[in-house]
TIRO-2110 file (N, C-alpha, C; in Angstrom, 1 decimal):
// TIRO-2110
20.4, -12.7, 12.7, N, 1, A
19.3, -11.4, 13.4, CA, 1, A
20.1, -10.1, 12.4, C, 1, A
21.3, -10.3, 12.0, N, 2, A
21.6, -9.0, 11.7, CA, 2, A
21.1, -9.1, 9.9, C, 2, A
20.6, -9.6, 9.4, N, 3, A
19.7, -10.0, 8.5, CA, 3, A
18.4, -9.7, 8.7, C, 3, A
17.7, -9.9, 9.5, N, 4, A
16.5, -9.8, 10.0, CA, 4, A
16.4, -7.8, 10.8, C, 4, A
17.5, -7.4, 10.8, N, 5, A
17.6, -6.0, 11.3, CA, 5, A
17.6, -5.2, 10.0, C, 5, A
18.2, -5.6, 8.8, N, 6, A
18.5, -5.1, 7.6, CA, 6, A
17.2, -4.9, 6.7, C, 6, A
16.3, -5.7, 7.1, N, 7, A
14.9, -6.5, 6.5, CA, 7, A
13.8, -5.2, 7.4, C, 7, A
14.1, -5.1, 8.2, N, 8, A
13.4, -4.5, 9.2, CA, 8, A
13.8, -2.9, 9.0, C, 8, A
15.1, -2.5, 8.8, N, 9, A
15.1, -1.5, 8.3, CA, 9, A
14.7, -0.6, 7.4, C, 9, A
14.9, -1.5, 5.9, N, 10, A
14.6, -1.5, 4.7, CA, 10, A
12.9, -1.4, 4.9, C, 10, A
12.3, -2.2, 5.8, N, 11, A
10.4, -1.8, 5.3, CA, 11, A
10.1, -0.8, 6.1, C, 11, A
10.9, 0.1, 7.1, N, 12, A
10.9, 1.2, 7.3, CA, 12, A
10.9, 2.2, 6.7, C, 12, A
12.4, 2.3, 6.3, N, 13, A
12.5, 3.1, 4.9, CA, 13, A
11.9, 3.4, 4.1, C, 13, A
11.6, 2.2, 3.3, N, 14, A
10.2, 2.1, 2.3, CA, 14, A
9.4, 2.5, 2.7, C, 14, A
8.4, 2.1, 4.2, N, 15, A
7.3, 2.4, 4.3, CA, 15, A
7.2, 4.4, 4.3, C, 15, A
8.2, 5.2, 4.9, N, 16, A
8.2, 6.1, 5.1, CA, 16, A
8.4, 6.7, 3.6, C, 16, A
9.2, 6.4, 2.8, N, 17, A
9.8, 7.3, 1.9, CA, 17, A
8.0, 7.1, 1.0, C, 17, A
7.0, 6.0, 0.7, N, 18, A
6.0, 6.1, -0.2, CA, 18, A
4.7, 7.4, 0.9, C, 18, A
5.3, 7.1, 2.5, N, 19, A
4.1, 7.9, 3.2, CA, 19, A
4.3, 9.2, 2.6, C, 19, A
6.0, 9.6, 2.5, N, 20, A
6.1, 11.5, 1.9, CA, 20, A
5.9, 11.3, 0.9, C, 20, A
5.9, 10.5, -0.1, N, 21, A
5.1, 10.7, -1.5, CA, 21, A
3.7, 11.0, -2.1, C, 21, A
3.1, 10.4, -1.0, N, 22, A
1.9, 10.8, -1.2, CA, 22, A
1.2, 12.2, -1.4, C, 22, A
-0.3, 12.7, -1.6, N, 23, A
-0.5, 14.2, -2.0, CA, 23, A
-1.5, 14.0, -0.4, C, 23, A
-1.6, 15.0, 0.5, N, 24, A
-2.2, 15.4, 1.9, CA, 24, A
-3.7, 15.9, 1.1, C, 24, A
-4.8, 15.3, 2.2, N, 25, A
-6.0, 15.8, 2.1, CA, 25, A
-6.0, 16.7, 3.5, C, 25, A
-6.9, 18.1, 3.6, N, 26, A
-7.1, 19.0, 3.7, CA, 26, A
-8.7, 18.5, 4.6, C, 26, A
-8.9, 18.0, 5.7, N, 27, A
-10.4, 17.7, 5.9, CA, 27, A
-11.1, 19.0, 7.4, C, 27, A
-12.2, 19.2, 6.9, N, 28, A
-12.8, 20.1, 8.0, CA, 28, A
-14.7, 19.5, 8.5, C, 28, A
-14.6, 19.4, 9.9, N, 29, A
-15.5, 19.1, 10.5, CA, 29, A
-15.8, 20.4, 11.2, C, 29, A
-17.2, 20.3, 11.6, N, 30, A
-17.9, 21.8, 11.6, CA, 30, A
-19.0, 21.2, 13.0, C, 30, A
-18.5, 21.7, 14.0, N, 31, A
-19.8, 21.7, 15.2, CA, 31, A
-20.3, 22.9, 15.5, C, 31, A
-21.7, 22.5, 15.6, N, 32, A
-22.3, 24.0, 16.6, CA, 32, A
-22.4, 24.1, 17.8, C, 32, A
-21.8, 24.8, 18.6, N, 33, A
-21.8, 24.6, 20.0, CA, 33, A
-23.1, 24.7, 20.9, C, 33, A
-24.2, 25.4, 20.1, N, 34, A
-25.3, 25.6, 21.3, CA, 34, A
-26.3, 24.0, 20.4, C, 34, A
-26.0, 23.6, 19.7, N, 35, A
-26.8, 22.1, 19.2, CA, 35, A
-25.9, 21.4, 19.4, C, 35, A
-24.8, 20.9, 19.3, N, 36, A
-23.9, 19.9, 19.1, CA, 36, A
-23.9, 19.1, 17.8, C, 36, A
-24.5, 19.7, 17.0, N, 37, A
-24.6, 18.9, 15.4, CA, 37, A
-23.3, 19.1, 14.7, C, 37, A
-22.4, 18.1, 14.0, N, 38, A
-21.7, 17.8, 13.7, CA, 38, A
-21.8, 17.8, 12.1, C, 38, A
-21.4, 18.2, 11.4, N, 39, A
-21.3, 18.2, 10.1, CA, 39, A
-19.8, 17.6, 9.6, C, 39, A
-19.8, 16.6, 8.7, N, 40, A
-18.3, 16.2, 8.5, CA, 40, A
-17.8, 15.2, 9.0, C, 40, A
-16.8, 14.6, 8.9, N, 41, A
-15.5, 15.4, 8.0, CA, 41, A
-15.9, 15.5, 6.4, C, 41, A
-15.5, 16.8, 6.0, N, 42, A
-15.4, 16.9, 4.5, CA, 42, A
-14.1, 17.4, 4.3, C, 42, A
-14.2, 16.8, 2.7, N, 43, A
-12.8, 17.7, 2.1, CA, 43, A
-12.8, 19.0, 1.5, C, 43, A
-11.9, 19.3, 2.2, N, 44, A
-11.6, 21.1, 1.9, CA, 44, A
-10.7, 21.2, 0.5, C, 44, A
-9.9, 20.5, 0.5, N, 45, A
-8.5, 20.7, -0.3, CA, 45, A
-7.6, 19.9, -0.6, C, 45, A
-6.7, 19.5, -1.7, N, 46, A
-5.7, 18.6, -1.2, CA, 46, A
-4.4, 19.5, -1.7, C, 46, A
-3.0, 18.7, -1.0, N, 47, A
-1.9, 19.6, -1.4, CA, 47, A
-1.0, 18.2, -1.3, C, 47, A
0.5, 18.6, -2.0, N, 48, A
1.5, 17.7, -2.5, CA, 48, A
2.1, 17.3, -1.4, C, 48, A
2.3, 18.0, -0.2, N, 49, A
3.2, 17.6, 1.1, CA, 49, A
2.1, 18.0, 2.3, C, 49, A
2.5, 17.7, 3.2, N, 50, A
1.7, 17.5, 4.7, CA, 50, A
2.5, 18.9, 5.1, C, 50, A
3.7, 19.2, 5.1, N, 51, A
3.8, 20.6, 5.0, CA, 51, A
2.9, 21.8, 4.4, C, 51, A
2.2, 21.9, 2.8, N, 52, A
1.3, 22.8, 2.4, CA, 52, A
0.3, 22.2, 3.2, C, 52, A
0.0, 21.5, 3.4, N, 53, A
-1.5, 21.3, 4.4, CA, 53, A
-1.6, 22.3, 5.8, C, 53, A
-0.4, 21.4, 6.4, N, 54, A
-0.3, 22.3, 7.4, CA, 54, A
-0.7, 24.4, 7.5, C, 54, A
0.2, 24.4, 6.1, N, 55, A
0.3, 26.2, 6.1, CA, 55, A
-1.4, 26.4, 5.7, C, 55, A
-1.8, 25.6, 5.5, N, 56, A
-3.7, 26.1, 4.9, CA, 56, A
-4.9, 26.2, 5.8, C, 56, A
-3.5, 24.9, 7.2, N, 57, A
-4.5, 25.5, 8.2, CA, 57, A
-4.0, 26.8, 9.1, C, 57, A
-3.0, 27.4, 8.9, N, 58, A
-2.1, 28.5, 9.8, CA, 58, A
-3.1, 29.4, 8.5, C, 58, A
-3.5, 29.2, 7.4, N, 59, A
-4.1, 30.4, 7.1, CA, 59, A
-5.9, 30.6, 6.9, C, 59, A
-6.5, 29.6, 7.3, N, 60, A
-7.7, 29.7, 8.2, CA, 60, A
-7.8, 30.0, 9.2, C, 60, A
-6.6, 29.7, 10.0, N, 61, A
-6.6, 30.6, 11.3, CA, 61, A
-6.9, 32.3, 11.0, C, 61, A
-5.7, 32.6, 10.4, N, 62, A
-5.4, 34.0, 10.4, CA, 62, A
-6.3, 34.5, 9.8, C, 62, A
-7.5, 34.5, 8.6, N, 63, A
-8.1, 34.4, 7.8, CA, 63, A
-9.7, 34.4, 9.1, C, 63, A
-10.0, 33.8, 9.9, N, 64, A
-11.0, 33.7, 10.4, CA, 64, A
-10.6, 34.2, 12.1, C, 64, A
-9.5, 34.7, 12.5, N, 65, A
-9.0, 35.1, 13.7, CA, 65, A
-10.2, 35.4, 14.5, C, 65, A
-10.6, 35.4, 15.0, N, 66, A
-11.5, 36.1, 16.4, CA, 66, A
-10.8, 35.8, 18.2, C, 66, A
-11.6, 36.8, 18.9, N, 67, A
-11.1, 36.7, 20.5, CA, 67, A
-11.1, 35.0, 21.4, C, 67, A
-11.9, 33.8, 19.9, N, 68, A
-12.0, 32.6, 20.3, CA, 68, A
-10.6, 31.6, 20.6, C, 68, A
-10.5, 30.9, 20.9, N, 69, A
-9.4, 30.1, 21.5, CA, 69, A
-9.3, 29.3, 19.7, C, 69, A
-7.6, 29.0, 19.5, N, 70, A
-6.9, 28.5, 18.4, CA, 70, A
-6.2, 27.4, 19.4, C, 70, A
-6.4, 25.4, 18.8, N, 71, A
-5.6, 24.7, 19.7, CA, 71, A
-5.2, 24.2, 18.7, C, 71, A
-3.6, 24.0, 18.0, N, 72, A
-2.9, 23.6, 17.1, CA, 72, A
-2.7, 21.9, 17.9, C, 72, A
-3.4, 20.7, 18.0, N, 73, A
-3.2, 19.8, 18.7, CA, 73, A
-2.3, 18.9, 17.9, C, 73, A
-1.8, 19.2, 16.7, N, 74, A
-0.3, 18.4, 15.8, CA, 74, A
0.1, 19.1, 15.2, C, 74, A
0.7, 18.8, 14.5, N, 75, A
1.5, 20.0, 13.2, CA, 75, A
0.6, 19.8, 12.2, C, 75, A
-0.1, 19.1, 12.2, N, 76, A
-1.2, 18.6, 10.7, CA, 76, A
-2.7, 18.7, 11.4, C, 76, A
-3.0, 19.5, 12.2, N, 77, A
-4.5, 18.9, 13.1, CA, 77, A
-4.2, 20.5, 13.6, C, 77, A
-5.7, 21.4, 13.5, N, 78, A
-5.9, 22.2, 14.5, CA, 78, A
-7.4, 22.0, 15.1, C, 78, A
-7.9, 23.0, 16.0, N, 79, A
-9.1, 23.2, 16.4, CA, 79, A
-9.3, 25.2, 16.3, C, 79, A
-10.1, 25.4, 15.8, N, 80, A
-10.2, 26.9, 15.8, CA, 80, A
-12.2, 27.2, 16.3, C, 80, A
-12.3, 27.7, 17.2, N, 81, A
-13.4, 28.3, 17.8, CA, 81, A
-13.7, 29.4, 17.0, C, 81, A
-15.3, 30.1, 16.4, N, 82, A
-15.0, 30.7, 15.5, CA, 82, A
-16.5, 31.2, 16.2, C, 82, A
-16.8, 32.5, 16.2, N, 83, A
-18.2, 33.2, 16.4, CA, 83, A
-19.0, 33.3, 15.2, C, 83, A
-19.7, 33.0, 15.0, N, 84, A
-20.9, 33.3, 13.9, CA, 84, A
-21.7, 34.2, 14.1, C, 84, A
-22.8, 34.7, 15.0, N, 85, A
-23.6, 35.7, 15.5, CA, 85, A
-23.0, 35.9, 16.5, C, 85, A
-24.4, 36.7, 17.3, N, 86, A
-24.6, 37.2, 18.9, CA, 86, A
-24.8, 36.2, 19.4, C, 86, A
-25.0, 34.8, 19.0, N, 87, A
-25.5, 34.1, 20.1, CA, 87, A
-25.1, 32.3, 19.5, C, 87, A
-24.0, 32.4, 18.6, N, 88, A
-24.0, 31.1, 18.0, CA, 88, A
-22.2, 31.3, 17.7, C, 88, A
-21.5, 30.2, 18.1, N, 89, A
-20.2, 29.9, 18.1, CA, 89, A
-20.2, 28.6, 17.5, C, 89, A
-19.1, 27.9, 16.8, N, 90, A
-19.0, 26.9, 16.2, CA, 90, A
-17.0, 26.8, 16.5, C, 90, A
-17.4, 25.4, 16.0, N, 91, A
-15.9, 24.9, 16.0, CA, 91, A
-15.3, 24.1, 14.8, C, 91, A
-14.3, 24.5, 14.3, N, 92, A
-13.8, 23.9, 13.2, CA, 92, A
-12.5, 23.3, 13.7, C, 92, A
-13.0, 22.1, 13.2, N, 93, A
-11.9, 21.2, 13.4, CA, 93, A
-11.0, 20.8, 11.7, C, 93, A
-9.9, 21.2, 11.7, N, 94, A
-8.9, 20.9, 10.4, CA, 94, A
-7.7, 19.9, 11.1, C, 94, A
-7.6, 18.7, 9.9, N, 95, A
-6.9, 17.8, 9.9, CA, 95, A
-6.6, 17.1, 8.5, C, 95, A
-5.2, 17.6, 8.3, N, 96, A
-4.2, 17.2, 7.2, CA, 96, A
-4.1, 15.6, 7.2, C, 96, A
-4.4, 14.7, 6.3, N, 97, A
-4.4, 13.5, 6.4, CA, 97, A
-3.9, 13.0, 4.9, C, 97, A
-2.7, 11.6, 4.9, N, 98, A
-2.5, 11.7, 3.7, CA, 98, A
-3.9, 10.6, 2.7, C, 98, A
-3.5, 11.0, 1.3, N, 99, A
-4.5, 10.8, 0.3, CA, 99, A
-5.2, 9.1, 0.8, C, 99, A
-4.3, 8.3, 1.3, N, 100, A
-4.6, 7.1, 1.8, CA, 100, A
-5.4, 6.8, 2.7, C, 100, A
-5.4, 7.8, 3.6, N, 101, A
-6.7, 7.5, 4.4, CA, 101, A
-8.3, 8.3, 4.7, C, 101, A
-9.3, 8.1, 4.6, N, 102, A
-11.1, 8.4, 4.2, CA, 102, A
-11.0, 8.4, 5.9, C, 102, A
-11.3, 9.6, 6.5, N, 103, A
-11.7, 10.0, 8.1, CA, 103, A
-13.3, 9.4, 7.9, C, 103, A
-14.0, 9.3, 7.0, N, 104, A
-15.6, 8.8, 7.0, CA, 104, A
-15.7, 7.7, 7.4, C, 104, A
-14.8, 7.1, 7.4, N, 105, A
-14.4, 5.3, 6.9, CA, 105, A
-15.2, 4.6, 6.0, C, 105, A
-15.2, 3.5, 5.7, N, 106, A
-15.0, 2.7, 4.4, CA, 106, A
-16.9, 2.9, 3.8, C, 106, A
-16.4, 3.1, 2.6, N, 107, A
-17.6, 3.3, 1.8, CA, 107, A
-18.3, 1.7, 2.2, C, 107, A
-19.4, 2.1, 1.7, N, 108, A
-20.5, 0.9, 1.9, CA, 108, A
-20.4, 0.3, 0.2, C, 108, A
-21.4, -0.6, 0.0, N, 109, A
-20.6, -1.3, -1.1, CA, 109, A
-22.5, -1.5, -1.7, C, 109, A
END
């Protein structure tokens, strides 16, 4: 039993270390609130750490600040509403993911 616990602990620690060492990618998805058309997710930038990627989301918010809502769903994800014109509002969803995860799904062969 003790050997099993040690093996599980090593597995968890090893996985966490590998996960922390990977690059992080900032993805953005655009939704037109009038037509409900969705574009993306599209790769916007990559970062060495999850913290750097999350700070980039904060920068996106500060640069596009409006009176519209901002929703932080996780430290590495946020949705921002932006006015594009008098009758046009968009919703931008920013998500930081490890570079091993592609939200567009598997590539077709």
